[in-house]
C-alpha positions in Angstrom: -47.9 81.8 45.0 -45.6 83.3 42.6 -44.0 79.8 42.3 -47.0 78.1 41.6 -48.0 80.6 38.8 -44.8 80.5 37.1 -44.5 76.4 37.3 -48.1 76.4 36.0 -47.3 78.7 33.4 -44.2 76.5 32.3 -46.1 73.4 32.3 -48.7 74.9 29.9 -45.7 76.2 27.8 -44.1 72.7 27.5 -47.8 70.9 26.8 -48.2 73.6 24.0 -45.0 73.4 22.5 -45.2 69.4 22.4 -48.8 69.6 21.6 -48.7 69.7 17.9 -49.8 67.0 15.0 -48.6 66.2 11.9 -50.6 64.4 9.3 -50.1 63.0 5.6 -50.0 60.6 3.1 -46.6 59.1 2.0 -46.5 58.3 -1.9 -44.1 58.0 -4.8 -45.9 60.7 -7.0 -48.3 58.3 -8.4 -49.6 55.5 -5.5 -49.5 55.7 -2.1 -46.5 53.7 0.0 -47.9 51.5 2.7 -46.2 51.0 5.8 -43.6 53.6 5.2 -41.5 54.6 8.4 -41.4 58.5 9.6 -40.1 60.0 12.7 -38.8 63.5 13.8 -34.9 63.4 14.1 -33.5 64.1 17.6 -36.7 63.8 20.0 -37.9 60.3 19.4 -41.2 61.2 17.8 -42.1 58.5 15.1 -44.4 56.1 13.6 -45.7 54.1 10.8 -48.1 54.7 8.0 -50.9 52.6 7.5 -52.3 50.2 4.6 -53.0 53.6 2.8 -50.0 55.5 3.1 -51.7 57.6 6.1 -49.8 58.8 9.3 -50.3 60.8 12.2 -47.7 62.4 14.4 -48.3 63.3 17.7 -46.5 65.6 20.2 -44.1 67.4 17.7 -42.4 70.4 19.0 -43.1 73.7 17.3 -40.4 75.0 14.9 -38.1 74.0 12.4 -37.9 70.3 12.4 -36.1 67.5 10.1 -38.4 64.7 9.3 -36.9 61.5 7.9 -39.1 59.1 6.0 -38.1 55.4 4.7 -39.6 52.5 3.3 -38.6 49.2 1.5 -37.6 50.1 -1.9 -37.2 53.8 -1.7 -34.3 56.0 -0.8 -34.4 57.4 2.5 -36.2 61.2 2.3 -34.9 64.0 4.8 -36.8 67.3 4.8 -36.6 70.2 6.8 -40.2 71.1 7.8 -41.4 74.2 10.1 -44.1 72.8 12.8 -46.6 75.4 13.6 -49.6 75.5 16.3 -52.1 72.5 16.6 -52.4 70.5 13.0 -50.2 70.6 10.3 -50.5 68.7 6.9 -47.4 67.3 5.3 -47.4 64.8 2.2 -43.8 63.5 1.2 -42.9 62.1 -2.1 -40.3 59.0 -2.0 -38.3 58.3 -4.8 -37.5 54.6 -5.8 -34.2 53.0 -4.7 -32.1 50.1 -5.9 -32.9 48.1 -2.8 -33.2 44.5 -3.1 -37.1 44.1 -3.7 -37.0 46.8 -6.4 -33.6 45.4 -8.1 -33.8 45.1 -11.7 -33.1 41.5 -12.5 -33.0 39.2 -15.8 -31.9 35.7 -14.6 -35.3 34.3 -13.6 -37.2 35.2 -16.9 -34.4 36.2 -19.6 -36.1 39.9 -19.6 -36.0 42.8 -17.2 -38.1 42.6 -14.2 -38.2 44.2 -10.6 -37.6 41.4 -8.0 -41.0 41.8 -6.5 -42.8 41.2 -9.7 -40.7 38.2 -10.8 -42.5 34.9 -10.6 -39.0 33.3 -10.0 -37.4 33.8 -6.9 -34.2 35.7 -7.3 -31.4 36.6 -4.8 -29.4 39.7 -5.6 -25.8 40.5 -4.5 -25.8 44.4 -4.7 -22.6 46.5 -5.0 -22.9 47.3 -1.2 -22.9 44.0 -0.3 -19.5 43.4 -2.5 -18.0 46.6 -0.7 -18.5 45.0 2.9 -15.3 42.7 2.7 -12.0 43.5 0.4 -12.3 40.3 -2.0 -9.8 40.3 -5.5 -12.1 37.8 -7.3 -15.8 36.5 -7.5 -14.8 33.2 -5.7 -14.2 35.2 -2.8 -17.4 36.8 -2.7 -19.8 33.7 -3.1 -18.8 32.2 0.2 -20.8 34.9 1.7 -24.1 34.1 0.1 -26.7 32.1 2.0 -26.9 28.4 0.8 -23.9 28.9 -1.6 -20.5 27.5 -0.8 -16.8 27.7 -2.2 -15.5 24.3 -2.2 -11.8 23.9 -2.2 -11.2 20.6 -4.0 -7.5 20.6 -3.8 -5.2 21.6 -0.9 -2.0 22.0 -3.2 -3.3 24.3 -6.3 -6.2 25.8 -4.8 -9.0 24.6 -7.2 -12.1 25.4 -6.2 -16.1 25.4 -7.3 -19.6 26.4 -6.3 -21.9 24.5 -4.3 -25.7 25.6 -4.3 -27.7 24.0 -1.5 -24.8 21.3 -1.0 -24.7 20.4 -4.8 -21.0 20.0 -6.5 -19.9 22.4 -8.6 -20.7 21.1 -12.3 -24.5 21.4 -11.4 -24.0 25.1 -11.3 -24.3 27.2 -14.3 -22.3 30.7 -14.0 -23.4 33.1 -16.6 -22.0 36.6 -17.6 -24.3 39.0 -18.4 -26.6 35.9 -19.2 -24.4 33.9 -21.6 -22.8 30.8 -20.3 -19.2 31.7 -20.5 -18.0 29.7 -18.0 -18.5 26.0 -18.5 -16.7 22.8 -18.3 -12.9 23.4 -18.4 -13.5 27.2 -17.6 -15.1 26.4 -14.3 -11.7 24.6 -12.9 -9.8 27.9 -12.6 -11.3 30.5 -14.6 -13.9 31.8 -12.1 -10.8 33.1 -10.1 -10.3 35.3 -12.9 -13.4 37.6 -12.6 -12.3 40.4 -10.6 -14.9 41.8 -8.2 -14.4 45.5 -9.5 -15.9 44.2 -12.8 -19.2 43.1 -11.1 -22.1 45.3 -10.8 -24.4 42.8 -9.1 -24.8 38.9 -8.9 -28.0 37.4 -9.3 -28.7 33.5 -7.7 -31.3 31.3 -8.8 -31.7 28.3 -6.7 -33.2 25.3 -8.5 -33.1 23.7 -12.0 -33.1 26.3 -14.3 -32.4 24.3 -17.8 -35.5 25.2 -19.5 -34.1 28.8 -20.5 -30.0 27.7 -20.1 -30.0 24.2 -20.7 -27.7 21.7 -19.6 -25.3 22.3 -16.4 -28.3 24.5 -14.6 -29.1 21.6 -12.5 -28.5 23.1 -9.0 -29.0 26.6 -10.0 -27.7 29.7 -12.1 -25.3 32.5 -11.1 -25.2 35.2 -13.5 -23.0 37.9 -13.0 -23.9 41.2 -14.2 -20.8 43.4 -15.3 -20.4 47.1 -15.0 -22.0 49.3 -17.8 -19.6 52.2 -18.9 -22.5 54.4 -17.2 -21.7 52.6 -13.9 -17.9 54.1 -13.7 -16.4 57.3 -13.1 -14.1 58.7 -15.7 -11.2 57.2 -13.9 -11.1 54.5 -10.5 -8.2 53.1 -9.0 -8.5 50.6 -6.2 -5.5 49.0 -4.5 -4.8 47.0 -1.4 -2.4 44.3 0.4 -2.3 42.2 3.4 -0.2 41.1 5.9 0.1 38.0 3.9 1.7 40.0 1.2 -1.2 39.5 -1.1 -1.4 42.7 -3.2 -4.6 43.6 -5.7 -5.2 46.6 -7.9 -8.3 47.3 -9.9 -8.4 49.8 -12.4 -11.1 51.7 -14.8 -11.5 54.1 -17.5 -14.5 55.3 -19.0 -14.3 58.2 -21.3 -17.5 60.2 -22.1 -18.5 60.4 -25.8 -21.2 61.7 -27.2 -22.6 58.4 -29.2 -20.6 55.8 -27.1 -20.0 54.7 -24.1 -16.7 53.0 -23.4 -15.0 51.2 -20.8 -11.6 49.6 -20.3 -11.0 48.2 -16.9 -8.3 45.8 -15.5 -7.2 43.8 -12.4 -3.5 42.7 -11.3 -3.1 40.3 -8.5 0.0 38.9 -7.0 0.5 36.4 -4.3 4.4 35.3 -4.3 5.1 34.8 -0.5 5.0 31.1 0.5 3.4 30.5 3.8 3.4 27.0 5.4 1.4 27.2 8.8 -1.6 24.8 8.0 0.0 21.0 9.3 -0.4 19.1 12.3 0.1 20.2 15.9 0.2 23.9 14.7 3.5 22.9 12.5 3.2 23.3 8.9 3.1 20.0 6.4 5.8 21.4 4.0 3.4 22.6 1.4 2.4 26.1 0.6 -0.9 26.9 2.4 -2.6 28.7 -0.5 -1.2 28.6 -4.2 1.2 31.3 -5.5 -0.4 33.3 -8.3 0.4 36.0 -10.5 -3.0 37.2 -12.2 -4.0 40.0 -14.9 -7.6 40.2 -16.0 -8.5 43.1 -18.7 -11.9 43.9 -19.9 -13.6 46.3 -22.4 -16.9 47.2 -22.9 -18.6 49.2 -26.0 -22.0 50.6 -26.2 -23.1 52.2 -29.3 -26.4 54.7 -28.8 -28.5 53.8 -31.5 -30.9 56.6 -33.0 -33.5 53.6 -32.6 -32.7 53.5 -29.1 -31.8 49.5 -29.7 -29.4 47.6 -27.8 -25.9 47.2 -29.4 -23.1 46.2 -27.2 -20.1 44.5 -27.4 -17.4 43.1 -24.7 -14.3 41.5 -24.5 -12.1 39.9 -21.7 -8.2 38.2 -21.6 -7.4 36.6 -18.8 -4.0 35.0 -18.0 -3.0 33.0 -14.7 0.5 31.8 -13.6 -0.3 29.4 -10.3 1.7 26.9 -8.4 2.0 25.0 -5.1 3.6 22.8 -3.4 6.9 22.2 -1.4 9.1 25.4 -0.7 11.8 23.7 -2.7 9.8 23.7 -5.9 10.6 26.3 -8.9 9.6 26.0 -12.7 12.9 24.3 -13.2 11.3 21.6 -11.4 7.7 21.5 -13.5 7.1 18.0 -14.8 9.7 16.3 -13.0 9.3 13.4 -10.3 12.1 15.0 -7.5 10.5 18.1 -6.1 6.6 17.9 -6.1 4.7 20.9 -7.2 1.4 21.7 -9.3 1.8 24.2 -12.0 -1.0 25.7 -13.8 -0.8 28.0 -16.7 -4.3 29.5 -17.7 -4.9 31.7 -20.8 -8.5 32.7 -21.7 -10.2 35.2 -24.2 -13.9 36.0 -24.4 -15.5 37.8 -26.8 -19.9 39.0 -26.4 -22.1 41.0 -28.1 -25.8 41.9 -28.0 -27.4 43.1 -30.9 -31.5 44.5 -30.9 -33.0 44.1 -34.4 -34.6 47.3 -35.6 -37.8 45.8 -35.8 -41.1 46.9 -34.1 -41.0 43.3 -32.4 -38.6 42.9 -29.4 -36.2 40.5 -31.2 -32.3 40.2 -30.3 -29.4 38.4 -30.7 -26.7 37.4 -27.5 -23.6 35.9 -29.1 -20.5 34.8 -27.3 -17.1 33.2 -28.1 -14.4 32.0 -25.4 -11.1 30.0 -25.5 -9.7 28.5 -22.9 -6.0 27.1 -22.7 -4.9 25.1 -19.5 -1.2 23.7 -19.4 -0.6 22.1 -16.0 1.4 19.5 -14.3 0.4 18.0 -11.2 3.7 16.6 -9.8 5.0 14.5 -13.1 1.5 14.3 -14.3 0.7 16.3 -17.3 -2.7 17.7 -18.2 -3.2 20.0 -21.3 -6.6 21.2 -22.6 -8.1 23.4 -24.9 -11.7 24.7 -25.3 -13.6 26.6 -27.7 -17.5 27.6 -26.9 -19.3 29.5 -29.6 -22.8 30.5 -28.3 -25.7 32.4 -29.8 -29.3 33.0 -28.3 -31.8 34.2 -30.7 -35.1 35.6 -28.4 -38.3 37.0 -29.2 -39.9 39.0 -26.3 -43.6 39.7 -27.1 -45.9 41.6 -24.7 -49.3 40.3 -25.7 -51.1 42.9 -23.2 -50.7 44.3 -20.2 -50.8 40.8 -18.3 -49.7 38.6 -20.5 -45.7 38.2 -21.8 -44.5 35.5 -24.3 -40.7 34.5 -24.8 -39.3 32.5 -27.4 -36.0 31.6 -28.6 -33.5 29.4 -30.3 -30.0 28.4 -28.8 -27.0 27.3 -30.7 -24.1 26.1 -29.1 -20.8 24.4 -30.6 -17.8 23.2 -28.4 -14.5 22.2 -29.3 -12.7 20.2 -26.6 -9.2 18.8 -26.8 -7.4 16.6 -24.2 -3.9 15.7 -25.5 -3.1 13.5 -22.3 -5.2 11.6 -19.9 -8.3 11.4 -21.7 -7.0 11.7 -25.1 -10.3 13.5 -26.3 -10.8 15.5 -29.7 -14.3 16.2 -29.3 -16.8 18.5 -31.1 -20.3 18.9 -29.9 -23.4 20.8 -31.7 -26.3 21.4 -29.6 -29.3 23.2 -30.6 -32.1 24.0 -28.9 -35.5 25.8 -28.9 -37.4 27.2 -25.5 -40.8 28.8 -25.1 -41.9 30.5 -21.8 -45.5 32.1 -21.0 -45.9 34.2 -18.4 -49.7 35.4 -17.5 -51.2 37.5 -14.5 -55.0 36.3 -13.7 -55.2 38.5 -11.1 -53.1 41.1 -9.4 -52.6 38.8 -6.9 -51.7 35.8 -8.9 -49.3 35.3 -11.8 -48.2 31.9 -13.5 -45.2 31.1 -15.5 -45.0 27.9 -17.6 -41.9 27.1 -20.1 -40.4 24.1 -22.1 -37.0 23.7 -23.8 -35.8 20.9 -26.0 -32.1 20.1 -26.8 -30.5 17.8 -29.1 -27.4 15.8 -28.3 -25.6 13.6 -30.4 -25.3 10.9 -28.2 -28.5 11.3 -26.2 -31.2 12.5 -28.7 -33.9 15.1 -27.6 -33.9 16.3 -24.2 -37.2 18.0 -22.6 -36.7 20.4 -19.6 -40.2 22.0 -18.5 -41.0 24.5 -15.9 -43.6 25.9 -14.1 -43.5 28.9 -11.5 -46.6 30.4 -9.6 -46.5 33.5 -7.7 -49.1 34.3 -5.6 -49.4 37.9 -3.3 -52.4 37.6 -0.8 -51.3 40.8 0.9 -49.5 44.1 -0.4 -46.0 42.7 1.3 -46.4 39.3 1.3 -45.4 36.9 -1.9 -45.6 33.4 -2.2 -43.8 31.4 -5.1 -43.9 27.7 -6.0 -41.4 26.6 -8.5 -40.9 23.5 -10.1 -39.0 22.1 -13.2 -36.4 19.3 -14.4 -32.7 19.6 -15.0 -30.0 17.8 -17.2 -26.6 17.7 -17.5 -23.8 15.9 -19.5 -20.6 15.3 -18.1 -17.2 16.2 -19.1 -15.0 14.3 -16.3 -11.6 15.1 -16.4 -12.5 19.0 -16.6 -15.0 18.5 -13.9 -13.4 16.1 -11.1 -10.1 17.5 -10.1 -9.5 14.3 -8.2 -9.2 12.4 -11.4 -5.7 14.4 -11.8 -4.2 15.1 -8.7 -3.0 12.6 -6.3 -1.9 9.0 -6.9 -5.6 7.1 -7.5 -6.2 5.4 -10.9 -9.4 6.8 -12.3 -11.5 3.9 -13.5 -14.9 4.9 -16.0 -16.9 1.3 -15.5 -19.7 2.3 -18.0 -21.0 4.9 -20.6 -21.8 7.7 -18.2 -25.5 8.8 -19.2 -26.9 12.4 -18.7 -27.9 13.0 -15.2 -31.8 14.3 -14.8 -33.2 15.8 -11.9 -36.6 17.2 -10.6 -37.1 19.9 -8.4 -39.6 21.7 -6.2 -39.3 25.1 -4.5 -41.7 26.8 -2.0 -40.6 30.6 -1.1 -42.3 33.0 1.3 -41.2 36.2 1.3 -42.7 39.2 4.0 -42.3 42.9 4.3 -42.6 43.7 7.9 -42.6 46.7 10.0 -40.6 46.8 13.7 -41.5 49.9 15.5 -40.6 52.9 12.9 -38.5 50.5 10.7 -39.0 48.1 8.1 -37.8 44.6 7.1 -38.0 41.4 5.2 -38.1 38.1 6.0 -37.6 34.8 3.7 -38.7 31.3 3.9 -37.7 28.5 1.7 -38.2 24.7 1.5 -36.6 22.8 -1.5 -36.4 19.0 -2.7 -34.3 17.8 -5.8 -34.6 14.2 -6.9 -31.7 12.7 -9.1 -31.9 9.8 -11.7 -28.4 8.7 -13.2 -26.3 10.9 -10.9 -22.7 10.4 -11.5 -20.7 9.5 -8.2 -17.1 9.1 -7.6 -16.3 5.9 -5.5 -13.2 6.2 -3.0 -14.0 3.2 -0.6 -14.2 0.3 -2.9 -10.7 0.4 -4.1 -8.2 3.0 -2.1 -5.7 3.2 -5.1 -8.8 4.0 -7.5 -11.4 6.4 -8.0 -14.4 4.6 -9.5 -17.1 6.6 -11.7 -20.4 5.1 -12.8 -23.9 6.4 -13.0 -25.6 5.6 -9.8 -27.9 2.8 -9.9 -30.7 4.5 -7.4 -31.4 8.0 -6.6 -30.0 10.9 -5.0 -32.0 13.3 -2.6 -31.2 16.9 -2.0 -33.6 18.4 0.4 -33.5 21.1 3.3 -35.1 24.4 4.3 -33.8 28.0 4.4 -34.0 31.4 6.0 -33.2 35.1 5.4 -33.6 38.3 7.4 -33.1 41.7 6.9 -33.6 44.8 9.0 -32.7 48.4 8.3 -32.9 50.6 11.4 -33.5 54.2 11.6 -30.1 54.8 13.5 -28.2 53.7 10.4 -27.8 50.2 11.6 -28.6 47.2 9.1 -28.8 43.5 10.1 -28.8 40.3 7.6 -28.7 36.9 8.6 -29.7 33.6 7.1 -29.2 29.9 7.4 -29.6 26.5 5.5 -30.2 23.3 6.9 -29.2 20.7 4.4 -29.8 16.7 3.9 -28.3 15.2 0.7 -27.9 11.5 0.4 -28.0 8.8 -2.3 -29.8 5.3 -2.1 -28.3 2.3 -4.4 -30.7 -0.6 -5.8 -30.3 -2.3 -2.2 -31.7 0.6 -0.4 -28.3 1.5 1.2 -28.0 5.2 2.1 -24.9 6.9 1.9 -24.2 10.6 2.6 -22.7 13.2 0.6 -19.1 14.2 1.2 -18.2 17.9 1.9 -22.0 19.2 2.5 -22.5 20.7 5.7 -25.5 19.9 7.5 -25.9 23.5 8.4 -24.6 27.0 6.9 -25.3 30.4 8.4 -24.5 33.7 7.1 -24.7 37.0 8.8 -23.8 40.7 8.2 -24.0 43.7 10.5 -23.3 47.1 9.0 -23.4 50.5 10.8 -23.2 54.3 9.0 -21.2 56.6 10.9 -22.8 59.6 9.2 -21.3 62.5 11.4 -17.6 60.9 10.1 -18.9 59.9 6.7 -17.6 56.4 7.5 -19.1 53.1 8.0 -18.3 49.5 9.9 -19.0 45.9 8.3 -18.8 42.9 10.4 -19.9 39.6 8.2 -19.5 36.1 9.1 -20.2 32.5 8.0 -20.8 29.4 10.3 -20.2 25.8 8.8 -22.1 22.9 10.3 -20.3 19.2 10.3 -19.8 17.6 6.7 -18.7 14.0 6.2 -15.0 13.8 5.0 -12.9 11.1 3.1 -11.9 8.1 5.0 -8.2 7.0 5.2 -6.9 3.8 6.7 -3.8 4.0 9.1 -1.4 5.4 9.3 -3.4 8.3 7.9 -6.6 8.0 9.3 -8.3 11.6 10.0 -11.5 12.6 11.3 -14.4 11.5 9.4 -16.6 14.4 10.2 -15.7 18.3 10.3 -16.0 20.6 13.6 -18.2 23.2 13.6 -16.3 26.3 12.8 -17.2 30.0 11.6 -15.3 32.4 9.3 -15.8 36.3 10.4 -14.5 39.6 8.7 -14.0 43.1 9.9 -13.8 46.4 7.7 -13.8 49.8 8.4 -14.6 52.3 5.6 -13.7 55.8 5.9 -14.5 58.4 2.9 -12.8 61.8 2.8 -14.5 63.4 -0.1 -16.6 62.4 -3.4 -13.0 61.2 -4.6 -10.9 59.5 -2.3 -11.6 56.9 0.5 -9.8 54.1 2.4 -10.6 51.1 4.3 -8.7 48.7 6.8 -10.0 45.5 8.1 -9.4 41.8 9.4 -10.2 38.7 7.5 -10.8 35.3 9.4 -10.6 37.4 12.6 -10.8 34.0 14.7 -7.7 33.0 12.9 -9.1 29.6 12.4 -7.7 27.1 10.2 -8.5 23.3 9.3 -5.5 20.8 9.8 -3.5 19.4 6.9 -5.2 18.9 3.7 -2.3 16.8 2.5 -2.2 13.1 3.1 1.1 11.4 3.2 2.5 14.8 2.7 6.2 13.2 3.2 6.1 11.1 0.4 3.9 13.2 -2.6 4.9 10.7 -5.4 3.7 7.7 -3.4 0.7 5.4 -3.7 -1.1 7.1 -0.5 -0.3 10.8 -1.6 -4.0 12.8 -1.4 -5.0 16.5 -1.8 -8.5 16.2 -1.0 -8.9 16.2 2.5 -10.1 19.9 2.5 -13.0 21.4 4.1 -12.2 24.6 5.7 -9.7 27.7 5.5 -6.5 27.2 5.2 -5.4 31.1 5.3 -5.0 32.2 8.9 -5.9 35.9 10.2 -4.7 38.6 7.9 -5.0 42.4 8.0 -5.9 44.4 4.8 -5.3 48.2 3.9 -6.5 49.7 1.2 -7.5 52.8 -0.9 -10.0 54.0 -3.6 -9.7 57.0 -6.0 -12.6 58.1 -8.4 -12.1 61.2 -10.7 
């Protein structure tokens, strides 16, 4: 009997201990937060709030408990709470975070806006994303973005460009802080001169954006937002090296001064180790797998704190690189010779930028920039030297007519000087003025429309018009649909954009005057925030279609000793679908995955269809991150999968496969933080050690007629191990 009484008393005690309830409402101090996740740490009790931010936690033990609340766009909230008998009331207030949906972006509308409020779909690459894999420059980062591909155009010197949704590099406009600093000549090697340590975030728009940014914004826009002095500690140092003997040093100094914010930063990169492992049957081909390089990049930024609170900002950047590739015997003594093959490129670059907001009641500002780029290069015994200067200014009037109506108008001034003293013998000066307007109206809290128009005047082509229309519909709190349509145009600088015209033995033939390329694009995006158990995630789905006229295509097939350039007498189509998924779990695990299915082809006047080269039919990305709170550490596993792509064809005895295989690039990194000042990281890049076969055709006869360096579709650097250390003061 005593045992029964004791057992009954124990059961009643247990029931009493776990019969408490917590009720409440989750807000940000102003409005409720629907569908937030809330749980009691350590015992598995959890739930999700309803559409009105209301929640109920049942069977909570009495006593002191740690309550954890999380929601998309808010910092995870942890608070100690004493649970008393029966019903308890708890109303947590969350702080907004820099999570992607609440990230401030400027690229889509040329003014600051939250991602979820923008009528234009903008993908944001955050600082946390940049830290997942140790990289030396911007071009190593973009290959981990869904729908964006880094394409190597030369297997010797390693020049590369950016493909968005399969479209070639010249169709993508790269901005720095909203200004077209990188264009034409500078995109050949200058993109490698943007160190990752300089970047605060990267904003990507897929689809034509010529209405705001003019020529080159055909496939999309990538806007690199640089760090402000307030984003950096007083002193920051980061250094790493890898098993291939690549060495990288980043440094920054940001003194805190009363009326001025200052930042001085730099990057040093060195790769002098000759590696020849990619070739035939696991043997090298006699050429360096990756180019040898010595790079220096310096950046300075000055932000003036005006009494009016208006913007006044200046920045300057200097870049110098000595890059070469070729056979092991090559030295600078053979530069330009026809006895030992090598490709040598000296690059010097200066960038100046400024932003000034006028002291008027109206929001009027000017963004101005100047850049100078000099390339002195030899491809074997072929010399190519060019100079480019670009003077750019945007005068912008940003008018908020009322709470639901924004108007933007501006004038663009672009003056470009391009001198090519060798192959093309060009001494060209271009002045391209432009006007643009944009009107954004929210007709209803669920519906907003943005319409815009741009007109540019080109000396050779007259007036070119670029309209756009963006519609955003939000039927539910966490579901948003965006329909974007517009046109794009591009004028061509052949020798600065087509590296194949400079290297190899083929002659370049331009059979007609090249007209501007025109494109028409439509894109549908649907974004949804969902709950899974007690956690939240997001899913994106895109359908895109682009129609080209006057597309300029290189013809490698008609004559094997020539590259023939002409406007396509027909049309070119780029279409596909893409998806992205992100899930943050309560156990500090986060998963991101995405994929893009592409179909790019051209149809000539006879109806003959031809698929584009170097365009994967499918690409997928993934990232898995886990925070080890107990040890203040994190593990990041990231990768990309490439589907088959069409490759150039060659006759015997140099025949190669005409389609690439499926392959994947994967990276793993462990980060350990010792304190607020010191952290370290170790990692493995290209875990599976996958490399393509030799990208060189007829490598034994580099000065011969069959020599070609363009058979580059995959990685040419195998597995390497990384060790780095970071210090902040």
